[in-house]
C-alpha positions as CSV (number, residue, x, y, z in Angstrom):
1,M,66.1,-62.3,-64.6
2,N,64.4,-65.1,-62.3
3,R,67.7,-67.1,-62.7
4,L,69.8,-63.9,-61.6
5,H,67.5,-63.0,-59.0
6,R,68.0,-66.6,-57.9
7,I,71.6,-66.1,-57.8
8,G,71.4,-63.0,-55.9
9,T,69.1,-64.5,-53.4
10,L,71.6,-67.3,-53.0
11,A,75.0,-65.0,-52.6
12,T,72.8,-62.8,-49.8
13,V,72.4,-66.2,-47.7
14,L,75.8,-67.3,-48.4
15,L,76.9,-63.8,-47.1
16,A,74.8,-63.9,-44.4
17,G,76.1,-66.9,-43.1
18,I,79.7,-66.3,-43.6
19,L,79.4,-62.8,-41.7
20,T,77.2,-64.6,-39.2
21,T,79.9,-67.1,-38.5
22,A,82.5,-64.4,-38.5
23,A,80.6,-62.6,-35.7
24,H,80.3,-65.8,-33.5
25,A,83.8,-66.6,-33.8
26,Q,84.7,-63.1,-32.9
27,E,82.4,-63.5,-29.9
28,L,84.1,-66.5,-28.7
29,E,87.3,-64.3,-28.4
30,T,85.6,-62.0,-25.5
31,E,88.0,-59.7,-24.0
32,N,88.4,-61.0,-20.5
33,W,89.1,-64.5,-22.4
34,H,92.1,-62.8,-24.5
35,K,93.4,-61.5,-21.2
36,V,93.1,-65.0,-19.4
37,R,95.0,-66.9,-22.3
38,E,97.5,-64.3,-22.7
39,A,98.3,-64.6,-18.7
40,Q,98.0,-68.1,-18.7
41,F,98.4,-69.5,-22.1
42,A,100.3,-67.2,-24.1
43,G,102.1,-69.1,-27.3
44,R,100.5,-71.9,-26.6
45,S,97.9,-73.9,-29.3
46,F,94.6,-75.6,-28.4
47,E,94.5,-79.0,-30.2
48,Q,91.5,-80.2,-31.9
49,G,89.1,-83.2,-30.6
50,A,88.6,-81.4,-27.5
51,D,85.4,-83.6,-27.2
52,Q,87.5,-87.0,-27.2
53,V,89.4,-85.5,-24.1
54,V,87.1,-83.2,-22.1
55,T,83.3,-82.4,-22.0
56,L,81.5,-79.6,-20.0
57,E,77.7,-80.2,-18.9
58,A,75.9,-76.5,-17.3
59,P,72.5,-75.5,-17.7
60,N,71.7,-73.0,-21.2
61,R,69.8,-71.1,-18.5
62,A,70.6,-71.2,-15.0
63,E,67.8,-71.2,-12.2
64,D,70.0,-69.5,-9.7
65,A,72.7,-67.8,-10.6
66,A,74.4,-68.2,-7.3
67,V,74.6,-71.8,-7.9
68,V,75.3,-73.2,-11.0
69,P,76.0,-76.6,-11.2
70,I,78.9,-77.5,-13.7
71,L,80.1,-81.4,-14.4
72,I,83.6,-81.4,-16.4
73,R,83.8,-84.8,-17.5
74,A,87.1,-86.4,-18.8
75,A,86.6,-88.5,-21.9
76,Q,89.2,-91.5,-20.5
77,P,90.5,-92.6,-17.5
78,Q,93.8,-91.5,-16.4
79,Q,96.4,-93.6,-16.8
80,P,100.3,-93.4,-15.7
81,D,101.2,-93.1,-19.6
82,R,98.3,-90.3,-20.2
83,W,96.7,-88.7,-17.7
84,I,95.0,-84.8,-17.1
85,K,97.0,-82.7,-15.0
86,K,95.1,-79.6,-14.5
87,I,91.5,-78.4,-15.2
88,Y,90.9,-74.4,-15.6
89,L,87.6,-73.3,-15.4
90,V,87.6,-69.8,-16.8
91,I,83.9,-67.7,-16.9
92,D,84.7,-65.1,-19.4
93,K,82.2,-62.4,-17.9
94,N,83.1,-62.8,-14.5
95,P,84.7,-60.3,-12.1
96,S,87.6,-62.9,-11.7
97,P,87.5,-65.0,-14.8
98,M,89.7,-67.7,-14.1
99,G,87.5,-69.1,-11.2
100,A,89.5,-72.3,-10.1
101,V,92.7,-74.8,-11.4
102,F,92.0,-78.0,-10.4
103,T,95.5,-80.0,-10.3
104,L,95.0,-84.1,-10.6
105,T,96.9,-87.1,-10.6
106,P,96.9,-90.7,-12.2
107,D,95.8,-91.8,-8.8
108,S,92.6,-89.6,-9.2
109,G,91.6,-92.5,-11.3
110,R,88.9,-90.5,-13.3
111,A,89.7,-86.6,-14.0
112,D,85.8,-86.0,-13.7
113,I,85.1,-82.6,-11.3
114,E,81.5,-81.5,-10.3
115,T,80.9,-78.1,-8.3
116,R,78.5,-75.0,-8.4
117,I,79.3,-71.8,-9.4
118,R,78.4,-68.1,-9.8
119,I,78.0,-66.2,-13.0
120,E,77.6,-62.7,-13.1
121,D,76.2,-62.2,-16.7
122,Y,75.5,-64.0,-19.9
123,S,78.8,-66.0,-20.2
124,W,80.7,-68.5,-22.0
125,V,82.1,-71.2,-19.6
126,R,85.4,-72.9,-20.4
127,A,86.8,-76.2,-19.0
128,I,90.5,-76.5,-20.2
129,A,92.2,-79.5,-19.6
130,E,96.1,-79.9,-19.8
131,M,97.5,-83.2,-20.4
132,Q,101.0,-84.5,-18.5
133,D,102.5,-83.5,-22.3
134,G,101.3,-80.0,-21.6
135,K,98.8,-80.2,-24.8
136,L,95.4,-78.0,-24.1
137,Y,92.1,-78.9,-24.9
138,M,89.5,-76.8,-24.6
139,A,84.9,-77.5,-23.5
140,M,82.9,-74.2,-23.6
141,K,79.0,-73.9,-22.5
142,Y,77.7,-70.5,-23.3
143,V,75.3,-69.9,-20.1
144,K,72.5,-67.7,-19.6
145,A,73.1,-66.1,-15.7
146,S,73.4,-62.9,-13.7
147,G,74.0,-61.5,-10.6
148,G,75.5,-64.3,-9.4
149,C,78.8,-63.1,-7.9
150,S,77.0,-59.7,-6.5
151,A,73.8,-61.6,-5.0
152,P,74.0,-61.7,-1.3
153,A,75.2,-64.7,0.7
154,G,72.5,-66.7,2.6
155,K,70.1,-64.7,4.8
156,D,71.5,-65.7,8.2
157,M,75.1,-64.9,8.1
158,E,75.6,-64.8,11.9
159,A,74.6,-68.6,11.5
160,A,76.9,-69.4,8.4
161,L,79.8,-67.8,10.5
162,A,79.0,-70.2,13.4
163,R,79.0,-73.4,10.8
164,L,82.4,-71.9,9.1
165,G,84.8,-74.9,8.1
166,R,82.5,-77.6,9.0
167,M,83.4,-80.3,6.6
168,K,82.2,-84.0,5.6
169,I,83.9,-86.5,3.3
170,R,82.3,-89.4,2.0
171,T,82.4,-91.4,-0.7
172,D,79.1,-93.2,-2.9
173,G,79.0,-96.5,-1.9
174,D,81.4,-99.3,-1.6
175,I,85.0,-98.8,-1.7
176,R,86.6,-101.0,-5.1
177,L,90.5,-101.1,-5.4
178,N,92.1,-100.4,-7.9
179,Q,88.9,-98.8,-9.5
180,P,87.6,-94.9,-9.6
181,N,85.6,-94.7,-6.5
182,L,83.4,-91.1,-6.4
183,V,84.2,-88.9,-3.4
184,E,82.1,-85.9,-2.5
185,L,83.8,-83.3,-0.2
186,M,80.6,-80.3,1.7
187,I,82.1,-77.3,3.0
188,S,80.1,-75.1,5.2
189,H,81.3,-71.5,4.2
190,P,79.4,-68.6,3.0
191,N,81.8,-67.8,0.3
192,I,81.4,-64.1,0.5
193,S,82.1,-62.5,-2.5
194,G,82.7,-59.0,-1.5
195,L,80.4,-58.0,-4.2
196,A,77.2,-57.9,-3.0
197,M,75.5,-54.8,-1.0
198,D,73.5,-55.1,2.4
199,Q,70.5,-54.0,1.5
200,V,69.9,-52.5,5.4
201,T,73.2,-51.1,5.9
202,R,74.2,-50.6,2.2
203,L,77.7,-51.6,3.0
204,Y,79.6,-54.3,1.5
205,A,80.6,-56.8,3.5
206,P,84.2,-57.9,3.5
207,P,85.0,-60.8,0.9
208,R,86.0,-63.9,2.4
209,F,85.9,-67.4,0.5
210,V,87.7,-70.5,0.2
211,R,90.9,-70.4,-1.1
212,T,92.7,-73.6,-1.4
213,V,91.4,-77.3,-1.5
214,Q,94.1,-80.6,-1.3
215,V,93.2,-83.8,-0.6
216,T,95.0,-86.9,0.0
217,Y,95.1,-90.4,0.1
218,S,97.6,-92.5,2.3
219,G,99.5,-89.5,2.0
220,K,99.6,-88.9,-1.8
221,P,97.6,-86.3,-3.7
222,I,94.5,-87.0,-5.3
223,M,93.4,-83.4,-5.9
224,S,94.1,-80.3,-5.0
225,A,92.3,-76.7,-6.3
226,D,93.1,-72.7,-6.3
227,V,89.5,-71.4,-6.2
228,D,87.6,-68.0,-5.3
229,F,84.3,-66.5,-5.1
230,T,83.4,-67.9,-8.4
231,I,82.6,-71.4,-6.1
232,S,79.1,-71.0,-4.6
233,E,78.4,-70.7,-1.1
234,N,79.0,-73.8,0.9
235,P,81.4,-75.3,-1.6
236,N,80.7,-78.6,-2.8
237,F,83.2,-81.0,-4.9
238,R,82.8,-84.2,-6.3
239,F,85.7,-86.0,-7.7
240,Y,87.6,-89.3,-7.7
241,F,90.6,-91.2,-6.6
242,E,91.8,-94.7,-7.0
243,P,92.6,-96.7,-3.8
244,R,95.5,-99.6,-4.0
245,A,94.7,-100.2,-0.6
246,D,93.3,-99.7,2.7
247,G,94.2,-96.1,3.8
248,D,93.1,-92.9,4.9
249,L,91.3,-89.9,2.9
250,R,92.2,-86.4,4.2
251,A,91.3,-82.9,3.0
252,E,92.4,-79.5,3.9
253,V,90.9,-76.1,3.3
254,V,92.6,-72.8,3.5
255,D,90.1,-69.4,3.5
256,S,91.2,-66.0,2.0
257,S,91.2,-64.9,5.9
258,N,94.1,-67.8,6.1
259,A,91.6,-69.9,8.3
260,T,92.5,-73.7,8.1
261,F,89.9,-76.8,8.3
262,E,90.7,-80.1,8.3
263,T,88.5,-83.5,8.1
264,S,89.4,-87.3,6.9
265,L,87.4,-90.6,6.5
266,A,89.0,-93.9,7.5
267,V,88.6,-96.2,3.7
268,R,88.2,-99.9,4.1
269,S,87.6,-101.4,0.6
270,A,84.5,-103.9,0.8
271,V,85.3,-105.0,-2.8
272,A,88.5,-105.9,-4.5
273,S,89.0,-105.1,-8.0
274,G,87.5,-108.4,-10.0
275,S,86.1,-109.8,-7.4
């Protein structure tokens, strides 16, 4: 009887494990993700070994759902024969699940992208890397956060609108030629989602947010992004570029009201590669 009891207990444990695994697998395939996958990646499969291509860093539980830091990190540098062409950022439970699409080139040097996002509900966050040959790799992180998209923007909206479109682009330390150099682009913009109710007027502020970002170096594309209100107020992007010679780093931003903002930085190398 004891032996039969042990066998029965083991079978129960195994069955529970199978059911838990099945439930977890089902949870990964959320309804919104299914819609995004069918719309954006229909008929395409995702490759194994994603951690050898791309990883996603984000907090397990966000301190502020309206400002959630994320880092999409590439495992290998951008090379002429193998590079990440696009990175899709999907937040399953957000009102707009496809939050951003970043386009990169070999001149990016590295395909790392760091920014801050809004998360409306406990959700899987997905970073999907599309290689130059069309292969897809997906990194995922479950983040506990709620109310980020419907949270009101900064307290002083009048001051925020007065600063609208002010930008700063800067490099991190001395520039090295023929090596990836870190860049930070800061944009003053309330990135109004249109989902936040004014507690005084009980009205919803009309949406207005950064729509596109284009960054070039000496006229060649480095990084571009199609984004929406998923990106937090005062958007901030950190990424890389690999200069071959001195030149000008330029950024152009267009928001959902078709307002255009520009900034540039003259880059002068301090140290050449290998010196």
